[in-house]
N, C-alpha and C positions, 0 to 999 in steps of 0.2 A: 767149665773146663779150663784146664790150664795148657799153655802152648806146650809143644814137645820140647823137652830138653836136649838139645843138639849142639854140636860144634860145627860151625860154619868155617868154611876154608876162604878166607878173605886175602886181600893184596893189599899191601902199603907201600909207599914210596921208601926207597933205601938208596941213599946216595952212595953208599958203599958198593953198590951193584952197578958194574959198567954195562956199557951198551945202550942199545934203543929201548929196553924194557927195564928200567931201573927200579924193579919191585921185588919183594919177597912175600912169601906166604905168613899170613898171620892168623890163627886160630882166634875166633870170638864164639863164645857160647849163648846160648840163650839166656842164661842166667846174668850174663853181662848186657844183654839189650833190654830185656823186658821189665825187670824188677823195679819198681819205685816210679815206673813212668806210664804215661798214658800214650799209646802208639796206635796210629792207623797202620795197619799192614794190607796191601793188595797183593795178590799172586795172579800171575799170568802164565800163559804156555810157553812164550820165548822171546828172547831179546832178538830184535831185527824182524820180527814177524808183524805183520800189516796192522791189525787192529791195536797191537801192543804198543806200536811204535808211533801209529798216527792219532791215536785216541786215549788208549788207557794211561799210561804212562804221562803224556804231555798234560792231560787234564788235571791229573794230582799236581802236577809241578805247578800248574798255573793257579790251583786254588791253594796252595801250600800255606800262605799266609792267613788266608781264611780259616784254615784247620787249626792251625797254632793260636789264633784270636780265640778259639772254643776251647782251649786248654790242652791241645794234644802236642805233646813234647816232639815226636819225631813222626814222620811219615815215611814208611819202608816200602819198597818194590821188590817182591821176591820171585825168582824164577830158576827153574832147574837148568841152570847155565853154570859155566864155571867163573871165577872172578874177573879173569881177564876178558872175557866176552861182555860181561856186565859192565865193566868199566868203558870199554871201547863203545858199547851200545850208549851209555850215559853221554859220553863225550860228542858223539854223533847228533845226538838231540839236544845237547847244550843244557843238560840236567844239573841243576846247581843246588837244590834244596831237598828233593826227595832222595833218600839213601837206598841206594842198590844193593840188595842182599842175594848173595849167589848161594843157590841150593844144589850145587853141582851133583852130589849123590842122593838128592831127593830124600835126604833124612827128615827134614823138618816136614816135607810135603807128605811123606809117607805117614808121619806122626800126626798130621792133621786129617789124614783119611781122604785126601784130596788128590792123590797120584792116579793117573790114568795113562792108558796106553794111547799113543797118536800115530800108531804105525802107518794108518792110512794116509798121513801127511808125510811120512818119512821122518818122524819126530822122535819116536821111540816113546819112553816114559818122561811125562811132564805134568805140570800143575794144572788141575781145573782151575778156572778162573774164579776168584773170590776175593772179597775184602772183609776186614775184620777190625773192630775196634778191640783193643786189648789193654786193660788196666792192671798193672802190677804183675803181669804174666797171666792174667785170667781174660778169657775171651767173653768179652760182654756182648757183642753183637757180631754176628756172622751173616754175610750176604754171599751165599753161594748161588752161581746161576744155575739154572734148571737144566734138566736133561742130563746130568751126570752120567757118563758111560764112557767106556773105552771105545776108541775109534768113532767118537761123535761124528757123524757126517757135517754137523755145523758148529761154529763157533759162537754159542750164545754170548752176548754182551749187552745186559740191560739192567742188572741189579748191583754189580760189583765195581760200578763206575764211580768217581768221585763225587759226581752231584748226589747221588743217592747217600753215600755215607754223610756228606755235608748237611744235607737235609735232616738225617737222623740226628746228629749231633745238635743241629740248631733246634729240634724239637725237644731233645733232652734237656738243653740249656733252658728253654722256655719253661718246662716242667719243674726244673730246680728252681728257677726265679719266682715261680708262682706259689 
């Protein structure tokens, strides 16, 4: 399965913009991010939320160098949040290596069939928690949390974590070497 072809609304620093928020919008497409690269992408319900902020993103950040040592070009964190929220979240956590990918309109998440309602938490539409290995735009491995449903009463977090993906990559590397 190929990743959805969408346009992400990102932000970039622009010295010509005055004030406390010197950024401008920059469109980045799936075709600019994924072709010719080996990428680990993980998606989560929201910036500044408990599990996402204390475990999910920080663990991928901590293990980033181990991912790249196994041939991963980039690690991306995707959430149905806007670019400015994602930027501030990354700043608050000290993220330096993992790239934060805003899916504010949920176009990518919808294309992945991972969009769920989280009205029970006051979140609205959000991404289900998952991680994927993507090679040249093709999804090679997908770990989606069990229990996919709208307004899920729990927030499962057991297979989309950094350690599970890293173990998979190490196993694939051993198979390649054998």
